[in-house]
N, C-alpha and C positions, 0 to 999 in steps of 0.2 A: 738618690732623690727625697725618696724620703724620709732619709736623716734629716738631710736639708729644711724638710718643710717640720717636722720635729722642734729641731729647733730654733727656726724664726717663726712657726707657728704664724706664717703667712700662707696664702696660696700662691702656688709655684707653676708657672709655665712655659716649656722648654719647646718655642716652636723647632727647634734643628737640634736634635742632641749631637750630632756629629760636630758641630760647628760649635757649638755652650763651651766655652772654657772651663766653665765649673764642673762642669760631669767630663772630664777630659781623662778617661782610664783604660787599661787594656778591657776589660768590660765592657765597658762603652762601645767599642769596637765590634764585639760580638749579639750586641742587644738589639732585636729587631726591630725594635718600637723608631720611627723616625719623630714623632714629636709625643707628648706627652701632655700631662697634669698633673697637680696633686694640689690636694685641699686639708686642713687641718678638720677634725671633728672634736671643736670646742664649744664645750657650757659651762659658760659663768665664770668666763678664762682656763677651767680644766680641760686640758686635752684627754679626749678619750680615745685616740685612736686615728687614722688619717685614712681617706680616699681616694684613689690613683686611678687614671683614666689615659689604657692607650692607645694609637692604631683609629684613626678615624677612619670611619665609616666610606666617607667621601673620599678619600685617598689623599685627602688636603691636609693642611698645618693646622692644631687649633688656634686660635687666636683669643683676644681679651675678654671678647663676647661669651665664649666657648668658658669660659675659666670664671667670668661671673657667674656664668650658670652653674657651674659647678659648687661654686660658695653658697649657691643659695641653697641646692640639691642639701651639701654638707651641713648647711644651718637645719634642716629636716629630721636628717639621721642623728645629726647629736642630739636635737629632743625627744625622740622614739626611743635612742637607746638608752639617754638619760633618765627618759620616765620610767622606762622599765624596770631600771634596775631601782630606782628608787622604790615605784611599787614592789619588789620583790622585799628588798630590805625592810621596807616598813610594815609588812605583812609579816614579817618573822618577828619583827620588834614587839607586835601588838599578843597581847595575854590569851590564849584560848579560852574557851568557856571552862576547862576542866582542870587550870593551872591555876596557881596563884597569883596574886596581884603583881606587880615587877617592886623586887628590896629597895628601897630606899638608897643603895647603893646604885643601884641600874637607872633611876631616874633621872640623874643628870645627863647621864648617855642618851637616854631616848630624846631627851630633850633639845641636847644638841643639835642630834641628828633630824627630827622635824623640824629648827631649826634652819636647820642647812640647808633643807630642801628650797631650789629656787623657783617654786612654785608656789600656787595657794593652794593650801591644804587643811581640807578640814575631817575631822575624824568623830561620824556620826552613831549613835548609836539606832539599835532595832528601831527604835519609833520614829529616826529622823530628825532627832536635837541631838546639836552639837555637842560632843564631850569633851574635843580639842581642836586647837590650830595651831598652823606655826604664826611664824613670824611676818611672812608676806601677806598671809591670810589675816591676821591683825590689822597689818596697814592698810589692805584692800577694802574691809567691812567697816572699818573707825568704830569701834566698839570694843571698849573696856574688856566686857562681860560677856563674851556671845554663850557661854553654855548654858545649855538648858533651853536655846531659843532652835527654831525651826531654819532649815536654809532659806526659805520667802522671807520671815525675819531680819537675819543678818545680809541677806541679799536682795531687797528686794527688786534690784533690776532687771534679775534674771529673770527668764518669761516662766512661765506657770509651769508649760510643757514640760520643763527639763528640772525645776524645783522640786516640783510637785509630782507629777504625772510619772516621770520619767525614774525618778528617787523611788517612790513606792513600787513602782514595776520590778526594780533591782531588789529591791527587799522580798517583795512576792517570789519570785522568779531567782534569786540569786544570778540573775545575767549582768553584764558589763554592758554599762551606756555610755557613747561614745558621741561628741558631738563635735563636727569643725567649723572653724568660723562663725563661731554665732557671734551676732552683732547683738552690741547693749551698749544701753546710757551710763555710765558708772555715776558714780555720784558726786564727783567732779563735774557733769554735764559733759564729759567727752566722749565722743562715739567711739567704742573699742573693740577689738577681735578679739575672742577667746576660744581656745579649744578647752571643751570639757569634757573629764570621764568618770563615772562615777563606780566605783570596783565597790564589790562583796565582800569580805573576811569572812572564812566559815571558821568555823570549829572543827574537831577533830570526827564528829557525827555529819559533820555538813551542812549544820547550820548556819545561817545567817548570824554573827555575831557584834560586827562592826559595820559600817559603811564608811569609805573613803573616798573624798570627793576633792580631785583634782583639778586644777583651773590654770592655763597657760596664757598670759597675756600674749598673741602673737601681731599688736596691731604694726609693730614696728616693721616687721619680718615682713607682712604682708604687704606695705609701703616698699620695701626694697623690690618685691616682686613686681608690681605695678611698674615701679621705675624700668625692671628690666625689660617687662613685657613692652615697657613705652619705648625703649630704647631698639628691641628686635622690628618693633612696628616700623621707627625711623630708616632701620637700618632695610627694611623691604621697600620703603617710599625711595630711596636712596637708591635701589636696583635697579627700580622701575625707572626714578629718572634717568637714569643713564641708560635701560633700553629704550626709553621715546628719544632722547637724544638723537642718540643712534640712527634711530629710523628717520629721524627729521633732518640730520646733518647731511646725510648724503644725497638728496635731492634740492636740497635748498644750496650747496655746494655747485652744482649742476646749472640751478635757476641763477646764481650769480655769476656763473663765469660765461651764460648765455648773455646776461643782463650787461657784462664789459664789452661783450662782440657788437651789440646789439648798439653801445655808445659809440664806439669808434667808427660806425657808420651812418653817425648823427651827427651834422653839423653844429657849430656852436652858436649860430642862430637860430636851428630850428626851435620852434616853438613847444616840440614834443620833447625838446633834451632834457628840460624842465623837469617834465612828467616821468620820464625815466630815472634820471637822478633820484627823482625822490622814493621813485619803485626800489633803486638801488639802497640808497640809505634806510628803508626798511627792511629791506633783504638785512643787510650788514647788521640791522638793532637786532633781529631775528636771528641772526646767529651769535650776537652776543651772549642772548640770553640761553642757548641751547650749551654756548661755552660754559655758562654760569651753571646750570644744570651739571653739566658735566666734573665740572670742580665739586659743586656738595657731592654728590656721587662718590668723588676720589676723597673727598678729605683732602686734596691738593692744596699747597699753594696757591690762593689765587694769583690772575694774571695782572698788572697793572698798566695800563694805558696813557696814555698822553690825552687831556681831554681841555677842547679849550669851549672855557662853560660861557661865551657869547655867543658863538657860532653853536654849539650843542642845541643850546636854546631854543634857536633861531628853527634851525632844523626838522627838532620835535614841534614846533608850533608850526609848521608848513607840513607835517604828516596829517596833524591833526583839522586841517586848514575847513576840511567839507563838514567835521563835529563841531567846528566853531560858529559856520553859517549856520548850517542846519538849526542848532539852539539859540540863536541868534544871539551871540557873544561877543561882545568888543574885546580888545584885546590891546591893552597898554602897558608898550616894553620899555623898560628904564636900564640897559645894560652897560657899567662900565667897559670897555673897551679894554684898558688896560688892566684889566685882572689876567695875572698868570696863568700859562696853562699849569694845570693839578696833575699829579697821579695818582688813579683811583680805578678799583676793577670794576664800579655798578653804579659810578655817580649818574650817569648816562638814563641809567633805568629810573633811578631814584627822582630825576627829572620829571622824568615821562610819568612815573607814578602820581606824582605830584599835580601835575596837569591835568592828566584824566578826571582822577579825581573831584578837581576845581570842577570841570565839565560836565561830571555825572550830579555835582552837588548844584547848579544851577540850568535845571532843565527846562526851565521857564524865561532863559536869558540873562544876561548881567554883563560885569563888566570884571574881567580877567587880567588883574595888574602884574607883574610879574620885575622884579629891583632885582639885580646884580651889581654890586660895590665890594671895595675894600675895603673894611675897616679894621680899626684900631686893636690890636688883642690887649 
């Protein structure tokens, strides 16, 4: 499974290992995990490892939401591992106080190492002035020659607490400073979120010789995390809708059964039959709405019902009769009786919402005109 992820460089979800033909081997039969996930650790296209998860605590199978969450975690781990390696390599490449400056032969190698770092990196002297910066930093600060300038001068959009106070504290104490999800407005005017790390580089006597500032733009990553959070909220709403629908469905079924029994005992010319039929129609619409909630929560294929548009509109208007009279709304209906029956899952709910919105828009009375006819396509 890990080899598969390394080859494809794509996250992998195995819902049931016993049934997945891609991994049917003798070892599979002895493997104790039924469901598993694996995601590559990538940094700017470079594979640095994988992360594997097995045996869901709930004893169920992993799903696509779990895999999406694992991918976000893998992104965080990739950034942390890559940043740690960058800091280690770059610290070793900086000259110590008791060493000679880099030779001209090593200068291109050092420059290549610095420019290939996918983060914004600035090397400051112990006075807080820029000595060197990499390609990403030059693109971010948009200055041809930042050497000799302070961090506040090359990045004026950074908070003063970071650009000055935190930097001076690192120089004075030799402690590393880290700040996550720092919001700032870049020079292009766009709001960005950045992870900032300010690290001291010591000489052999333990004195701070250089200061390394690394800035990682995590705006896109945060956008993905927000989308994932929104997906989780929608999933929770779906589960809530399913529970609500089930709780309402049982008593509603009972009410419909008793309503049908009641209609069987009322004569066709009895004026009470009309009111009872209206009640039954309302209960049926409620049942359809609950069915829609269940379809939403299950993400299943909607059930299409035959809808007679003129008859459907008349029934809906009849159910709103009291509200129309209370708001002093005159209804003008022009319905083409030759409109064919249509198949739709929720068109009656659409008609209901339109009529309800029209009533609410005329609290002081008015005229509600409804026209339905066939038109040329």
